[in-house]
C-alpha positions as semicolon CSV with decimal commas, in nm:
position;residue;x (nm);y (nm);z (nm)
1;M;-4,258;0,770;-1,357
2;G;-4,100;1,102;-1,262
3;I;-3,768;1,157;-1,090
4;K;-3,927;1,269;-0,763
5;K;-4,132;0,948;-0,746
6;Q;-3,832;0,732;-0,838
7;L;-3,624;0,903;-0,568
8;K;-3,900;0,841;-0,316
9;N;-3,917;0,474;-0,417
10;V;-3,540;0,429;-0,379
11;K;-3,547;0,589;-0,035
12;E;-3,830;0,358;0,068
13;D;-3,638;0,057;-0,064
14;I;-3,332;0,164;0,135
15;A;-3,542;0,198;0,450
16;N;-3,687;-0,150;0,395
17;S;-3,339;-0,295;0,338
18;E;-3,214;-0,129;0,656
19;S;-3,502;-0,283;0,849
20;E;-3,449;-0,629;0,699
21;A;-3,078;-0,612;0,787
22;G;-3,157;-0,511;1,145
23;R;-3,003;-0,170;1,097
24;S;-3,121;0,164;1,231
25;P;-3,338;0,389;1,012
26;G;-3,121;0,644;0,832
27;D;-2,807;0,434;0,878
28;V;-2,734;0,437;0,504
29;T;-2,648;0,750;0,306
30;L;-2,796;0,769;-0,044
31;I;-2,564;0,924;-0,302
32;A;-2,777;1,017;-0,603
33;V;-2,540;0,964;-0,897
34;S;-2,600;1,255;-1,132
35;K;-2,312;1,194;-1,373
36;T;-2,399;1,264;-1,740
37;F;-2,723;1,440;-1,642
38;D;-2,754;1,817;-1,680
39;A;-2,871;2,059;-1,414
40;D;-3,231;2,066;-1,536
41;H;-3,254;1,687;-1,517
42;I;-3,117;1,687;-1,161
43;R;-3,337;1,972;-1,042
44;P;-3,648;1,763;-0,952
45;A;-3,440;1,563;-0,703
46;L;-3,305;1,886;-0,555
47;E;-3,656;2,028;-0,531
48;A;-3,762;1,708;-0,351
49;G;-3,505;1,791;-0,084
50;H;-3,225;1,549;-0,167
51;R;-2,884;1,707;-0,112
52;I;-2,618;1,435;-0,163
53;Y;-2,492;1,373;-0,517
54;G;-2,216;1,181;-0,691
55;E;-2,019;1,273;-1,002
56;N;-1,757;1,083;-1,201
57;R;-1,561;1,364;-1,363
58;V;-1,424;1,686;-1,220
59;Q;-1,478;1,887;-1,537
60;E;-1,839;1,777;-1,578
61;A;-1,917;1,854;-1,216
62;K;-1,748;2,193;-1,245
63;G;-1,984;2,279;-1,529
64;K;-2,308;2,237;-1,333
65;W;-2,265;2,227;-0,956
66;P;-2,124;2,572;-0,862
67;E;-2,442;2,736;-0,994
68;L;-2,664;2,478;-0,826
69;R;-2,481;2,533;-0,497
70;D;-2,580;2,900;-0,518
71;E;-2,942;2,797;-0,552
72;F;-2,964;2,503;-0,311
73;E;-2,805;2,513;0,033
74;D;-2,633;2,226;0,217
75;L;-2,532;2,034;-0,094
76;E;-2,279;1,754;-0,043
77;L;-2,089;1,652;-0,352
78;H;-1,905;1,318;-0,382
79;L;-1,641;1,233;-0,643
80;I;-1,697;0,867;-0,727
81;G;-1,490;0,844;-1,046
82;P;-1,113;0,816;-1,096
83;L;-0,910;1,125;-1,013
84;Q;-0,602;1,244;-1,201
85;S;-0,340;1,425;-0,997
86;N;-0,358;1,731;-1,224
87;K;-0,726;1,766;-1,127
88;A;-0,663;1,748;-0,752
89;K;-0,680;2,127;-0,703
90;E;-1,022;2,152;-0,869
91;A;-1,146;1,834;-0,701
92;V;-1,062;1,954;-0,351
93;A;-1,224;2,291;-0,423
94;L;-1,543;2,142;-0,562
95;F;-1,610;1,819;-0,373
96;D;-1,680;1,739;-0,009
97;V;-1,600;1,367;-0,031
98;I;-1,362;1,174;-0,258
99;H;-1,427;0,799;-0,287
100;T;-1,140;0,714;-0,522
101;V;-0,811;0,758;-0,338
102;D;-0,616;0,466;-0,485
103;R;-0,245;0,543;-0,527
104;P;0,029;0,743;-0,354
105;K;0,047;1,015;-0,620
106;I;-0,323;1,096;-0,581
107;A;-0,305;1,079;-0,201
108;R;-0,012;1,324;-0,196
109;A;-0,185;1,562;-0,437
110;I;-0,500;1,565;-0,223
111;R;-0,295;1,627;0,092
112;V;-0,118;1,925;-0,069
113;E;-0,442;2,078;-0,190
114;M;-0,626;2,028;0,137
115;E;-0,349;2,219;0,311
116;K;-0,335;2,494;0,048
117;Q;-0,710;2,541;0,048
118;N;-0,747;2,489;0,424
119;K;-1,027;2,244;0,355
120;Q;-1,096;1,907;0,515
121;L;-1,258;1,644;0,296
122;Q;-1,388;1,299;0,379
123;L;-1,179;1,041;0,195
124;F;-1,240;0,681;0,093
125;V;-0,978;0,441;-0,040
126;Q;-1,098;0,256;-0,349
127;I;-1,018;-0,116;-0,345
128;N;-1,006;-0,316;-0,668
129;T;-1,170;-0,623;-0,513
130;G;-1,190;-0,803;-0,848
131;N;-0,823;-0,740;-0,933
132;E;-0,936;-0,610;-1,272
133;P;-0,640;-0,458;-1,460
134;Q;-0,857;-0,207;-1,643
135;K;-1,025;-0,077;-1,330
136;A;-0,909;0,184;-1,081
137;G;-0,846;0,097;-0,718
138;I;-0,561;-0,029;-0,505
139;A;-0,504;-0,404;-0,523
140;E;-0,658;-0,600;-0,238
141;D;-0,321;-0,733;-0,118
142;E;-0,177;-0,379;-0,107
143;A;-0,471;-0,220;0,072
144;D;-0,347;-0,237;0,432
145;E;-0,009;-0,089;0,343
146;F;-0,167;0,190;0,138
147;I;-0,417;0,281;0,410
148;A;-0,132;0,297;0,662
149;F;0,070;0,516;0,422
150;C;-0,219;0,759;0,384
151;R;-0,276;0,781;0,757
152;E;0,077;0,771;0,894
153;E;0,291;0,940;0,630
154;L;0,039;1,187;0,492
155;S;-0,193;1,228;0,794
156;L;-0,492;1,195;0,562
157;P;-0,835;1,145;0,719
158;I;-0,931;0,808;0,571
159;N;-1,297;0,766;0,655
160;G;-1,378;0,444;0,474
161;L;-1,342;0,217;0,172
162;M;-1,512;0,195;-0,167
163;C;-1,543;-0,078;-0,430
164;I;-1,705;-0,144;-0,767
165;P;-1,746;-0,522;-0,812
166;P;-1,700;-0,676;-1,159
167;F;-2,028;-0,629;-1,345
168;D;-2,052;-0,997;-1,439
169;E;-1,994;-1,142;-1,090
170;D;-2,201;-1,183;-0,777
171;P;-2,128;-0,862;-0,583
172;E;-2,172;-1,010;-0,237
173;P;-1,825;-1,171;-0,204
174;H;-1,677;-0,836;-0,303
175;F;-1,883;-0,655;-0,041
176;D;-1,758;-0,911;0,213
177;K;-1,397;-0,847;0,109
178;L;-1,439;-0,473;0,150
179;A;-1,595;-0,516;0,494
180;E;-1,308;-0,744;0,602
181;I;-1,042;-0,495;0,493
182;A;-1,230;-0,213;0,664
183;K;-1,267;-0,405;0,989
184;R;-0,899;-0,489;1,023
185;N;-0,812;-0,125;0,956
186;G;-1,064;0,013;1,204
187;L;-1,290;0,168;0,941
188;D;-1,669;0,157;0,954
189;Q;-1,775;0,343;0,640
190;L;-1,829;0,136;0,327
191;S;-1,920;0,292;-0,007
192;M;-2,067;0,001;-0,202
193;G;-2,381;-0,089;-0,388
194;M;-2,542;0,066;-0,697
195;S;-2,887;0,064;-0,860
196;S;-2,883;-0,311;-0,926
197;D;-2,749;-0,433;-0,591
198;Y;-2,779;-0,170;-0,318
199;D;-3,011;-0,397;-0,117
200;K;-2,736;-0,661;-0,100
201;A;-2,478;-0,396;-0,009
202;I;-2,694;-0,270;0,276
203;A;-2,726;-0,625;0,409
204;K;-2,345;-0,646;0,403
205;G;-2,295;-0,322;0,595
206;A;-2,281;-0,041;0,338
207;S;-2,280;0,307;0,487
208;H;-2,313;0,474;0,144
209;V;-2,492;0,347;-0,168
210;R;-2,441;0,507;-0,509
211;V;-2,767;0,503;-0,705
212;G;-2,809;0,670;-1,044
213;S;-3,028;0,503;-1,305
214;A;-3,295;0,395;-1,055
215;I;-3,348;0,765;-0,978
216;F;-3,260;0,954;-1,297
217;G;-3,329;0,690;-1,562
218;K;-3,101;0,542;-1,825
219;R;-2,807;0,750;-1,938
220;G;-2,799;0,871;-2,293
221;Y;-2,436;0,793;-2,367
222;P;-2,157;0,563;-2,244
223;V;-1,956;0,659;-1,935
């Protein structure tokens, strides 16, 4: 099955999940996760009209998206992987949305670069809902304080929250946790759900789902 057909199938699945959850059509934003795939592999999805993509690494994205932006208008690029502070300048220049704000150093670096570049990004705070030491994201019990710090001390536009549940656990309790944190902080955008569980995420209120392999196929090397 080709990429255009797989993309169409995912969009139909999302629409069905929206309907089953009693949500409005188009309520959920599909981020097509193009990490590890080259420009030629992504091109069929672009030709099919999809314009919202997710990348894990600044350097990889820098190698393929500037040229594609020249060719395809209205692209929206989301950084969904961890960000190092020394990459903040390039990240702010390249991306429209960053999903992985998770510590004060990164938040400060983004604030500085947004001011320098006179560019407003949408920002999501990543929550480590599984409290996994090896995984990025602010700890669940530090989330409220960190969100307040970003908003009040740095005047950052925090639009929502993001999580990546542990791969070997039921994701639904993690989606519930993210929704609870968002609600008490007055946030309504939730970046959660991937190829294997985006239907569950939509039922739990996801505003953005991050789908890669269901559209582009299996990746050829570890990420």
